[in-house]
ZAGULUM-782664 format. One line per field, with one value per residue (C-alpha): x, y, z; residue in one letter. Coordinates in nm, 2 decimals, padded with zeros to 4 digits. Layout:
<gukols>
xx: (X,...)
yy: (Y,...)
zz: (Z,...)
code: (a,...)
</gukols>
This chain:
<gukols>
xx: (04.45,04.20,04.37,04.21,04.36,04.31,04.48,04.44,04.48,04.86,04.88,04.61,04.83,05.07,04.77,04.63,04.96,04.98,04.62,04.67,04.98,04.77,04.49,04.75,04.89,04.54,04.45,04.10,04.12,03.87,03.94,03.83,03.91,03.98,03.86,04.08,04.40,04.26,04.03,04.20,04.08,04.18,04.41,04.28,03.94,04.09,04.35,04.09,03.87,04.16,04.25,03.89,03.87,04.19,04.10,03.74,03.88,03.72,04.07,04.39,04.62,04.59,04.78,04.76,04.93,04.96,05.24,05.50,05.33,05.35,05.00,04.83,05.04,04.96,04.59,04.58,04.76,04.49,04.26,04.30,04.46,04.64,05.02,05.09,05.44,05.59,05.77,06.06,06.21,06.23,06.42,06.17,05.89,06.04,06.13,05.80,05.63,05.88,05.97,05.68,05.40,05.28,04.93,04.91,05.18,05.20,05.38,05.47,05.40,05.62,05.92,05.90,05.89,05.65,05.92,06.05,05.70,05.60,05.92,05.85,05.49,05.61,05.86,05.60,05.36,05.63,05.76,05.65,05.60,05.87,05.80,06.02,06.19,05.93,05.62,05.69,05.73,05.41,05.23,05.38,05.24,04.89,04.93,05.02,04.72,04.50,04.65,04.79,05.17,05.34,05.60,05.96,06.17,06.43,06.77,06.85,06.49,06.29)
yy: (06.16,05.95,05.64,05.39,05.04,04.73,04.41,04.09,03.75,03.76,04.09,04.04,03.97,04.26,04.49,04.39,04.47,04.81,04.89,04.82,05.05,05.33,05.30,05.31,05.63,05.78,05.77,05.71,05.39,05.26,04.90,04.82,04.45,04.17,04.02,03.71,03.57,03.23,03.31,03.40,03.74,03.98,04.26,04.52,04.53,04.63,04.87,05.04,05.09,05.24,05.46,05.58,05.67,05.88,06.04,06.11,06.28,06.03,05.95,06.16,05.87,05.51,05.19,04.87,04.53,04.24,03.98,04.21,04.55,04.58,04.46,04.69,04.99,04.93,04.90,05.20,05.41,05.36,05.58,05.94,06.15,05.86,05.85,05.50,05.40,05.06,05.09,04.87,05.05,05.38,05.55,05.47,05.57,05.90,05.99,05.88,06.12,06.41,06.40,06.22,06.34,05.98,05.95,05.57,05.35,04.99,04.70,04.35,04.11,03.84,04.07,04.32,04.21,04.35,04.54,04.71,04.79,04.95,05.16,05.26,05.35,05.58,05.74,05.79,05.95,06.18,06.29,06.63,06.69,06.90,07.16,07.37,07.14,06.87,07.07,07.07,06.70,06.64,06.86,06.65,06.34,06.51,06.61,06.26,06.12,06.37,06.31,06.65,06.58,06.66,06.40,06.51,06.50,06.23,06.34,06.16,06.11,06.30)
zz: (03.62,03.43,03.28,03.04,03.05,02.84,02.74,02.56,02.73,02.71,02.88,03.14,03.44,03.38,03.31,03.65,03.82,03.65,03.72,04.09,04.08,03.91,04.17,04.45,04.31,04.32,03.95,03.82,03.62,03.37,03.26,02.91,02.94,02.90,03.22,03.24,03.10,03.01,02.73,02.40,02.27,01.99,02.10,01.85,02.03,02.36,02.22,02.01,02.32,02.51,02.21,02.17,02.54,02.51,02.18,02.30,02.61,02.85,02.97,02.99,02.92,02.81,02.89,02.68,02.72,02.49,02.44,02.29,02.30,01.92,01.84,02.09,01.98,01.61,01.69,01.92,01.67,01.41,01.63,01.52,01.80,01.96,01.99,02.13,02.21,02.29,02.62,02.72,03.02,03.20,02.92,02.65,02.88,02.96,02.60,02.46,02.68,02.66,02.29,02.12,02.35,02.37,02.53,02.53,02.66,02.55,02.72,02.62,02.90,02.74,02.71,03.00,03.36,03.61,03.81,03.50,03.38,03.71,03.71,03.35,03.42,03.70,03.47,03.21,03.45,03.59,03.25,03.12,02.75,02.60,02.34,02.12,01.86,01.93,01.85,01.47,01.48,01.67,01.42,01.14,01.30,01.31,00.95,00.85,01.03,00.85,00.51,00.47,00.51,00.19,00.09,00.11,-00.20,-00.17,-00.32,-00.64,-00.75,-00.99)
code: (m,r,v,a,v,g,s,d,h,a,g,f,d,l,k,e,i,l,k,t,e,l,v,a,l,g,h,d,v,t,d,h,g,t,d,d,g,a,t,s,v,d,y,p,d,y,a,a,a,v,g,r,a,v,a,g,e,m,a,d,l,g,l,c,v,c,g,t,g,n,g,v,a,m,a,a,n,k,v,p,g,v,r,a,a,v,i,h,d,v,t,t,a,t,l,a,r,q,h,n,h,a,n,v,l,c,f,g,a,r,v,t,g,a,t,v,a,v,d,a,l,a,a,f,l,a,a,v,t,e,h,g,r,h,d,g,r,i,e,k,l,a,a,l,e,e,g,r,l,e,p,i,r,v,q,g,t,s)
</gukols>
């Protein structure tokens, strides 16, 4: 599998651990930076690069790391076609892939330890997207992204 990875300075060390794990598992990894954890950089630059690689089909999946995972997820999700999820553990990793068809997983190096992140990465890679009831929801995400999701009528409003 082709995996694009990227992080800011706060996520650098965890990105390197996860990148090593991906390579050990036989995946083709492209690192979009950053190249060190000492120089302060802006997470949107690296998350966007990973998101563009996934959306442009240069990578099958993406992995982003920052301090909390929130910033890189927000940035990656601005790229059309990306479904980035903040991962905290094996359960969130599995369900993000199965139910939400996530194609970019995001970790927070300040809130998720390396052992948990490695286990969650393995769970994400092993999970298979489920269809049926989830397909309509994934279609709604695409429609929302494209500006064609009709608002629901909230009860009690006119």
